[in-house]
C-alpha positions in Angstrom: 158.7 61.1 -12.9 156.6 64.2 -11.9 156.4 65.1 -8.3 153.2 64.1 -7.1 151.1 67.7 -6.1 150.4 67.9 -2.5 146.3 68.0 -3.3 146.6 64.8 -4.8 148.7 63.5 -1.5 146.4 65.2 0.7 143.6 63.8 -1.0 144.9 60.2 -0.5 146.0 60.4 3.0 142.5 61.7 3.9 141.2 58.8 1.8 143.7 56.5 4.0 142.6 57.8 7.1 139.1 57.5 6.3 139.7 53.7 5.8 141.6 53.2 8.7 138.8 55.0 10.7 136.1 52.7 9.4 138.3 49.8 10.0 139.0 51.1 13.8 135.1 51.1 14.3 134.0 47.8 12.6 136.6 45.7 14.3 136.4 48.0 17.4 140.5 48.6 17.2 141.6 51.6 18.7 141.6 54.5 15.7 144.5 56.4 17.5 146.8 53.3 16.7 145.6 52.5 13.9 146.5 56.3 12.9 150.2 55.5 14.7 150.9 52.4 12.4 149.2 54.3 9.1 151.7 56.9 9.6 154.5 54.8 9.9 153.5 52.7 7.1 153.4 56.1 4.9 156.4 57.3 6.7 158.7 57.0 3.5 156.9 59.3 1.6 155.6 61.9 4.4 158.6 61.7 6.8 159.5 65.5 6.9 156.3 66.5 5.8 155.8 70.4 6.9 152.2 70.7 6.1 151.2 67.4 7.7 153.0 68.8 10.7 151.6 72.4 10.8 147.6 70.1 10.0 148.6 68.0 13.3 149.8 70.7 14.9 146.5 72.4 14.2 144.4 69.3 15.6 146.2 69.2 18.6 145.9 73.3 19.2 142.0 72.9 19.1 141.7 69.6 21.0 143.3 71.8 23.6 141.6 74.8 23.3 138.4 72.8 23.5 139.5 71.2 26.9 140.3 74.7 28.2 136.9 75.5 27.5 135.8 73.3 30.0 137.3 75.1 32.3 136.5 78.6 33.9 139.3 80.2 35.4 137.8 80.0 38.9 137.2 75.9 38.0 140.9 75.4 37.1 142.3 77.6 40.6 140.2 74.8 42.5 142.0 72.1 40.6 145.4 73.2 40.9 144.7 73.5 44.4 143.7 69.9 44.5 146.5 68.3 42.3 149.4 69.7 43.0 150.5 66.9 45.7 149.7 64.1 42.7 151.6 66.6 40.3 154.5 66.4 42.3 154.4 62.4 43.2 154.2 62.0 39.4 157.7 64.0 38.8 159.1 62.0 41.7 158.5 58.7 40.1 157.9 59.3 36.5 161.4 61.4 36.2 163.4 61.3 39.1 163.1 57.3 39.9 163.7 56.8 35.7 166.9 59.0 35.7 168.0 57.1 38.5 167.4 53.5 36.8 169.4 55.4 33.7 172.2 56.1 35.8 172.5 52.2 37.0 172.9 51.6 33.5 176.1 53.7 33.3 174.6 56.0 31.2 176.0 59.7 31.1 173.8 62.5 33.3 172.7 64.0 30.2 171.5 60.9 28.6 170.1 59.9 31.4 167.8 63.0 31.8 166.6 63.0 28.1 165.9 59.2 28.8 163.9 60.7 32.1 162.1 63.3 29.9 161.0 60.6 27.4 159.2 58.6 30.5 157.7 61.3 32.3 154.7 62.7 30.6 151.3 61.2 29.9 150.3 62.0 26.3 148.1 64.7 26.2 146.7 64.3 23.2 146.2 60.4 23.0 144.6 60.6 26.8 141.9 63.0 26.0 140.9 62.0 22.8 140.0 58.4 25.1 138.7 60.0 27.3 136.1 61.6 25.2 135.5 59.0 22.6 135.2 56.5 25.8 132.5 58.6 27.3 134.5 58.5 30.4 134.7 62.3 30.9 131.6 62.0 33.1 133.6 59.3 35.5 134.6 61.1 38.8 138.6 60.4 37.7 138.2 62.7 34.7 138.6 66.0 36.0 141.7 64.6 38.3 143.4 63.2 35.1 143.1 66.5 33.3 144.2 68.2 35.9 147.4 65.9 35.9 147.8 66.8 32.4 147.3 70.2 32.8 150.3 70.2 35.7 152.1 68.1 33.4 152.0 70.6 30.2 153.0 73.2 32.7 156.1 71.6 34.2 157.2 70.0 30.7 158.1 73.2 28.7 160.3 73.7 31.8 161.9 70.6 31.3 162.3 70.7 27.8 164.1 74.2 27.6 166.8 72.9 30.7 167.3 69.5 28.3 167.6 71.7 25.3 170.3 74.1 27.0 172.4 70.9 28.2 172.0 69.9 24.8 173.6 73.0 23.2 175.7 72.7 25.6 175.2 75.8 27.5 174.6 73.9 30.9 172.0 74.1 33.3 171.5 77.2 34.8 169.2 78.7 37.4 168.7 81.5 35.0 167.5 79.2 32.7 164.8 77.7 34.6 164.0 80.8 35.8 163.7 82.5 32.6 161.1 79.8 31.2 159.2 79.9 34.7 158.8 83.2 34.1 157.6 83.2 30.8 155.0 80.1 31.6 153.3 82.5 34.4 153.3 85.1 32.1 151.6 83.5 29.5 149.1 82.5 32.2 148.6 86.0 33.6 147.5 87.2 30.4 144.9 84.2 29.4 143.5 85.2 33.0 143.7 89.3 32.7 141.8 88.7 29.2 139.5 86.6 30.2 138.6 88.3 33.1 138.5 91.8 32.0 137.4 91.3 28.3 135.6 87.7 27.4 133.7 87.6 30.4 132.0 90.6 29.4 131.2 90.0 25.6 128.2 86.8 26.3 125.7 89.2 24.5 128.5 89.8 21.3 128.5 85.7 21.4 125.0 85.5 21.4 124.6 87.9 18.4 126.9 86.4 16.1 127.7 83.0 17.4 125.5 81.5 14.3 127.0 83.5 11.8 129.8 81.8 9.3 131.9 84.4 9.8 132.1 83.7 13.3 134.0 80.4 13.6 137.0 82.2 12.1 137.5 84.3 15.7 137.0 81.2 17.5 140.1 79.6 15.5 142.0 82.9 15.6 142.1 83.4 18.6 143.1 79.0 19.3 145.7 79.2 16.9 146.9 82.6 18.0 147.7 81.7 21.8 149.2 78.2 20.9 151.7 80.1 18.3 152.5 83.1 21.0 153.5 80.3 23.1 155.6 78.5 20.4 157.0 82.4 20.1 158.1 82.4 23.7 159.7 79.1 23.7 157.2 77.2 25.5 153.9 74.4 24.2 151.7 75.3 21.8 149.1 72.7 23.6 149.6 75.2 26.9 148.7 78.3 24.6 145.7 76.5 23.2 144.4 75.1 26.6 144.7 78.7 27.5 142.9 80.3 24.9 139.8 77.5 25.9 140.0 79.4 28.9 140.0 82.5 27.9 136.8 82.3 26.1 135.2 80.0 28.4 134.8 82.9 30.5 132.0 83.8 27.8 130.1 81.0 29.4 128.8 79.8 26.3 130.9 76.6 26.1 128.5 74.2 24.1 128.3 76.5 21.0 131.7 77.0 20.8 132.2 73.5 21.4 129.6 73.2 18.0 132.0 75.5 16.4 135.3 73.8 17.0 134.4 69.9 16.7 134.2 68.9 12.6 137.7 70.9 12.3 139.1 69.5 15.2 137.8 65.7 14.0 139.4 66.6 10.5 142.7 67.6 11.3 143.3 65.8 14.7 144.1 62.2 13.1 146.9 63.9 11.1 148.6 64.8 14.2 148.7 60.5 14.8 150.1 60.1 11.4 152.7 62.8 11.9 153.4 60.8 15.2 153.9 57.6 13.4 156.2 58.8 10.6 159.0 60.2 13.5 159.3 56.8 15.0 162.5 55.5 12.9 163.8 51.7 13.5 167.1 52.3 11.7 169.4 49.6 12.6 167.8 47.8 15.4 166.5 48.6 19.1 169.2 49.5 21.1 169.5 48.7 25.2 167.2 46.6 25.1 167.3 45.3 28.9 167.2 48.9 29.9 164.3 49.5 27.5 162.3 46.1 28.8 163.1 47.5 32.8 161.6 51.2 31.8 158.6 50.3 30.1 157.5 48.0 32.9 158.8 50.8 35.4 156.8 53.5 33.3 153.3 51.7 33.4 153.9 50.8 37.2 154.8 54.9 37.9 151.8 55.8 36.3 149.8 53.5 38.3 150.9 54.5 41.8 150.4 58.2 40.8 146.9 57.4 40.0 146.5 55.5 42.7 147.9 57.6 45.4 147.4 60.9 43.7 144.2 60.1 43.2 142.9 59.5 46.5 144.9 62.0 47.7 142.8 64.7 44.9 139.8 62.7 47.2 138.6 60.1 44.4 137.6 56.7 46.0 140.1 53.8 45.8 138.3 52.3 42.8 138.2 55.5 40.9 142.1 56.4 41.6 143.4 52.8 40.6 141.4 53.7 36.9 142.7 56.6 36.8 146.3 54.7 37.0 145.8 52.3 34.7 144.5 55.3 32.2 147.8 57.7 31.9 150.4 54.9 31.1 150.5 56.2 27.2 153.5 58.5 26.2 153.3 61.0 23.4 154.1 64.8 21.9 156.1 66.1 24.6 158.1 62.2 24.7 158.7 63.2 20.9 159.4 67.0 21.3 162.6 65.7 23.8 163.2 62.6 22.1 164.2 65.0 19.1 167.1 66.4 20.9 168.3 62.9 21.0 170.7 61.7 18.4 171.3 58.1 16.5 170.7 54.9 19.2 168.9 56.9 21.6 166.5 58.5 19.3 165.7 55.0 17.9 165.4 53.7 21.5 162.9 56.5 22.6 160.6 56.6 19.4 160.4 52.3 19.8 159.4 53.1 23.6 157.3 56.1 22.9 155.6 53.6 20.3 155.3 50.3 22.4 154.1 53.0 25.2 151.1 54.6 23.5 150.1 50.8 21.6 150.3 49.4 25.6 148.6 52.3 26.9 145.4 52.6 24.6 144.3 49.2 25.7 144.9 49.6 29.5 143.0 52.9 29.0 140.2 50.5 27.6 140.1 47.9 30.1 141.3 50.1 33.3 137.5 49.8 34.7 137.8 45.9 35.0 141.2 45.6 35.5 140.7 48.1 38.6 137.5 46.0 39.4 139.4 43.1 39.5 141.8 43.7 41.5 140.2 45.5 44.8 137.9 42.6 44.3 140.8 40.0 44.7 142.6 41.8 47.4 138.9 42.4 49.1 138.3 38.3 48.8 141.8 37.6 50.3 141.0 40.0 53.7 137.9 37.9 53.8 139.5 35.0 53.9 142.6 36.6 55.9 140.0 37.5 58.5 138.1 34.5 58.5 141.0 32.4 59.0 142.0 34.4 61.7 138.9 34.3 63.5 
């Protein structure tokens, strides 16, 4: 039988994505979950597809590039000063406590660190997509959530580098951590210098050519180049793409840049979620079910506590902070990257956990406003009853 041309495969996949998107719209079901399940369904045909991986990667790059456009350097520095306490709390609860739980289940230290890495990071792509599609970008907690995601995107490459060095047997050294941190700082420093000394002076150029068809090549080229540079340095492409957006944000023409980029992102981003689905392998069953159940519930609680306590440290109201906590529970791309370092049953364990977390997290995100209102209202009523009984 003749091999199916890639062009035909791509066309059929886009038609499937259209059908999935239409169904999710028709029945008000999260399109992200539809795309994940579609990826699982077609994983036999598309597993290991470099074309799908690359297209999905471009979608993620454009998503974070567009997020970066919203944060000029001055605003980002102010955000970092406000979010670092919540970021440290996130590391302690989502990574540190998870490692301790895995060790208590008699896993070795390397495996425990891998499990901690899988559980640690909220899915930046899922969360950003949900914030935008639910029109919650204008909510007071949106800036805090994006700041926390950025903190995770800065810490996660260091974590991945450390785990990768352990996986190949080179050991955990201060040199490994220090070198990775140096590269992160170098990438950030480069973005700041280019943004301030180059792009800040190009607003007249942008005004003159932004409406021309060829201008979008410059925008897409910058986002992909800086994302690719991050990969070349062994870091995360989403970090590089976000920094590329920050550079261009200095032009102060965010709306125009958003208009140029959004249609490309809308076509490519669903392909990332399909690719995500194709990487989930069920194999011969689900291993370590008791540990998975405990970590599943802890992973949700840890993010709720991080959002609730960290959000109030950031300056949010109690209600907004609780909304943020319920909106941060989904795991995704960094968890997949770390799970790829595992083998055998541990990879299956990680994949199932990520799928469950993604699906549950999307629903918790959708109902976060209702949950926070109900919990705080119930507590307030209990306090009133207690005071009346005391009186």
